[in-house]
C-alpha positions as CSV (number, residue, x, y, z in Angstrom):
1,M,295.0,182.4,-60.3
2,S,293.2,184.8,-57.9
3,V,295.6,187.2,-56.3
4,D,295.0,190.1,-54.0
5,I,296.3,193.1,-56.1
6,N,297.3,195.1,-53.0
7,N,299.9,192.7,-51.6
8,Q,300.1,190.1,-54.3
9,Q,299.4,187.2,-51.9
10,P,297.4,184.2,-53.1
11,S,294.0,184.0,-51.6
12,P,293.5,181.6,-48.7
13,E,291.1,179.7,-50.9
14,L,293.7,179.3,-53.6
15,E,296.4,178.3,-51.0
16,K,294.0,175.7,-49.6
17,A,293.2,174.4,-53.0
18,Q,296.9,174.1,-53.9
19,R,297.6,172.3,-50.7
20,I,294.8,169.8,-51.3
21,E,296.0,169.3,-54.9
22,N,299.6,168.7,-53.7
23,E,298.4,166.2,-51.1
24,A,296.4,164.4,-53.7
25,K,299.4,164.3,-56.0
26,K,301.6,163.0,-53.2
27,A,299.1,160.3,-52.5
28,R,298.9,159.2,-56.2
29,I,302.7,159.1,-56.4
30,K,303.0,157.1,-53.2
31,Q,300.4,154.7,-54.5
32,E,302.2,154.3,-57.8
33,I,305.5,153.6,-56.0
34,F,303.7,151.0,-53.8
35,D,302.2,149.4,-56.9
36,I,305.6,149.3,-58.6
37,D,307.2,147.7,-55.5
38,K,304.5,145.0,-55.6
39,Q,305.3,144.4,-59.3
40,I,309.0,144.1,-58.5
41,Q,308.3,141.6,-55.8
42,H,306.1,139.6,-58.1
43,L,308.7,139.6,-60.9
44,Q,311.5,138.7,-58.5
45,Q,309.5,135.7,-57.3
46,H,308.7,134.7,-60.9
47,K,312.4,134.9,-61.7
48,K,313.3,132.8,-58.7
49,D,310.7,130.2,-59.7
50,L,312.0,130.1,-63.3
51,E,315.6,129.8,-62.0
52,N,314.6,126.9,-59.8
53,E,312.7,125.2,-62.7
54,L,315.8,125.7,-64.9
55,S,318.1,124.2,-62.3
56,V,316.3,120.9,-62.1
57,L,316.3,120.3,-65.8
58,P,319.1,118.2,-67.2
59,R,322.0,120.1,-68.7
């Protein structure tokens, strides 16, 4: 980590790099959450389809 020894503040370049890295991480996490939501929707629909199929079979 490059730090200015006089005032111990991270360099502007480092701060910018960390902001970019954090934004990229947020974007990846949001995409993963979106993908999981899609999988949940798919599984809920599949469950509903199976329940419907089961309900029409003789007991």
